[in-house]
N, C-alpha and C positions, 0 to 999 in steps of 0.2 A: 629388371631381373628376369625378363622373359628369356627362357633358355630351353633349348631342345635337349632332352625333354625335361627340363627343370631338375637336373640332378641334385642330390642333397646339398643344400647350400647353407652355410652359416649356422649349422646346428651344433656349433661348438660352444654355444652359450650354456655353460654347465648349470646355471641357476634356473634354467627354464625347462619345463616339462613339455614334451611333444607327444601328441597322439599319433599312433601308427596304424594305417589301414592297408591291409593286404587285399587288393581288389583283383579277383580273377575275372577276365572278360575276353571277348573276341578281339583279335589284334586290331581290327579296323576301328574299334571304339577307344583304344588307348589314348590317342591324341585328343579326341573329343572330351574324354573325362578329365585329362590334364588341363585343358583349356577351361572347362567348366569349374573344376575344383579350385583352380588358381584364382578365379574371380571371387571366391568366397573365403579366401585367406590361406589356402594351402600353399606353402612356399617351397616344398621340396618333393621331388618325385624320382623314383627309380623304375625303369621299364625292365621287364623280364619276360621269359617265354610264356608265362601264364597270364600276364596282365601288368599291373603297376602297384608299387608301394607308394602310398601318399602320406605326407607328414604335415602336421599343423600344430602350432602352439595351442596348448590346452585352453589358454585364456582367450584365444581367437575363434574357437570352434563354435559353430552354430549348428546344432543338431538338426533343426528343422530344415534349413537350407540344404544341408548335406543329404538328408533323407529324400528331399524333393529331387535332387539331381540323380541319385542312385535309382530312385523309382522310375524316373523318366526313361532311363536306358536299360533297366534291369532285364526286361524280357528280350528285347532285340539284341542286347549285348551279352546275354547269358552271364550276368554278373552275380558273383558270390563274393562275400568279403568276411574278413576277420579283423577285429579291432583290438588294439593293445596300447600300452604306454611305452614310449621309447625310453629304454634305460639310459640313465645319465652315464656318459663315458667321457674320458679325456680324449677329445677328437684330435688335439694336437699330437698327443702320444701315438694315437692310431695312425695318423698320417706319417709320422716318422718311421713307423714299422712297414707301411704299405705303399708309400708314395715313391715311385721310381722316377728318375730323370727321363726326359723325352728328347729324342733326337729327330728333328725334322730335316731329313737329308743332311747336307752339310751347311744348311742355312742357319739354324739356331739350335742351341742346346738349352733346354728348359729344366731348371733344377730348383730345389728348395735351398734355403740358406744352410741346412745341415748336410748338403752334398758338396763334394769337391768340384771345382771347375774341371773342364775337360778340353784339351786343345783340339784343333781341327775343324772348328766351326766359325763361320763368319761373325756370328753374334751369340750372346748368352743372355738369357732372361732368368731372373731369380723370382720365384713365386712361392710365397708362404700362404697357402690357401686356408681359408676357413670354410671351404666348400670343396666338393669334388669335381665340380664343373668349372672349366676355364683354366685348366692347367696344361692343356695340350694332349691329355690322355684321350679325350673324346674325339671321334673322327671328324666332327665339324670344326672344332678348334684347330686340329692338325691341318685340315685342308685350308682353312682361312689363313693360317700362318704361311703355308706354302704358296698360296696365291698372292699374298702380300709380297713375298720375296720375288715375284715375277713382275711387279710394278715399280716404276720409278717414283719414290716418295720424296725425292730431294726438293726441298723448298715448298712442298705442298701443304695445304690445310687439310687435315684429316678429322673426320667425325666418327667416333666409335659409339654405336647405339646399343644400349644394354650391355655395358662393358664388363660387368662381373668382377673377376679378379684384376681386370685391366690389362690382360696379357696382349691383346691386339693393339691397344693404344701404346703399350711399351714397345711392341714390335715396330709400329709406325715411327716412333721417335728414333729407334735404332737405325731405321732405314733412311733417316734424314729429313723427316717431315719438319717443317718450320713451325707448325702449330698443331697441337692435338687437343681436341675436345672430347670428353667422355662423360657418360652419365649412366645411372642405373636406377631402377625404381625401389630398390631395397637399401635401407640405410646401413644395414650390416655389411652389404657388399660394397657400398661406397667407402665405408671405413677400411675394409680389407683392400680395396683397390688403391686407396691412397697410401696405405702401408706399403703395398707392392710398388707404387710409383716411387716412394722414397727409397726403397731398396735398389731401384734401378736408375736413380738420379733424375727422375722427372720432377719438374717444379709445378706442372699442371695439377689441378685438383679435380676430382670427379664430382659431377653434379648429381643431384637427387631429383628423380621424377621421370615421367614419361616424356617422350619427345615433344608432345604438345605442351606439357608443363614447363619443360626446360627452354623450349623455343629457341634453339640455336640459330645463329645468324649466318647464312651462307654468303657467298658460295664456298663449297668445299670441293677440292679436286678428287678426293677419295672419301667414300663413305663405307663403313664396315657395319654389317648388321648380321650377327649370328644369334638369331632369336628362335622363333618357331613360325610355322607356316601361317597360322591365323593372324599373328601380330604383324608379320611381314606384309601380308595382303592388305591389312588395315592401314599400314603406314607407308606403303610404296609411293603413293602420290606425294607425300611429304618429302621423302628421300629425293625423288626426282626434282622437286622444286628447289631443294637445297644444293643440288649437284651442279657444278660448273659445266659449261659446254665442253664436250670431250672428256669429262670427268668419269671416274670409274666407281661403280657400286658393286661391292663384294657381298654376296648373300650366302648364308648357310643356316642350318637348323631345321631341315626338312628332308624327307625321304626322296629317293630317286624317282619314285612314281609321282611325286608332287611337282617335278620340274615343269611339266606342261602347264599346270595351273599357274605357276609363277610367271612363266613366259607369256601366257595369255594376258596376264595383268600388266606386265612390264612393257610389252611392245607398244601399246597405245600411248605410253608415257615417253616414248622416244628413247627407250633403253634397248640397246642391241646386245645380244649374246656374243661375247668374245671367247669364252671358254667355260667348260663345265667339267666337273670331276666327281668321282664317287669313291667312298670308302665305307665298308661295312654297311652298305645300303643307305648311307647318309650322303646327301648331295651338296655341292657348292658351286656357285656361279660367279663369273666375272662379267658384268654388264657395263656398257659404255653409253653415255648420253650423246645423242645426235639430235640435230634439228628436226622437228616434226613438220612435214609439209603443211 
């Protein structure tokens, strides 16, 4: 469930209370705080002009660990925060009021089941999200879908890392992949992803765990990873090992200013940049595996 920047996910569980922390900080500390808080159980984040809003199940909250993280960065990051309890709302109803279909050029029309189909697109994906990330609304997902449309998926084995709603895995299937494997670290997202797979006629099931826990068996001709910079840097060597010769690795989930750091890490692994794009300061890369001398 590593997602840039962990947009509110699966907080549709009406029987559960979430704590909400509105954290004001310097912009360069937002990603650091997201990574640190995710490690202690925070599973949903919103970035804004002032900082981040962070959410955690009340039952999972560890006050001591939270205070240690905030204290570590408080002075340098100019952190102030307010705390509250997330009101219980019917998120499905909220989505129906606020969730608009997405058009990725003429490639794909992404809609919910309560929207009508629309002609003029090569493909259509139906997503009923229990989260706000992974619908195509975010710039990273949009770019990943667009880049997928530029690659030949016919007969290819595809791996979707941190699949979320399953939208990229569904896109791979629509583009002709012979086998699609997908997984996520959050069981709520796995349930939601499998529901979306059913809506779109996929028989594959989403796995639960990190890439090390799931341990997928390569080679894959295409690997999709729309996560965040820290996780990508940690797992790049694994992706390279799973990728078939001449295979493609599609990355997103990081800012344009992070491209250099990603390329510095991918080049020694025999991954060559074939294309890069940017939208709303979010970047996406297409890399191809070549033989390392």
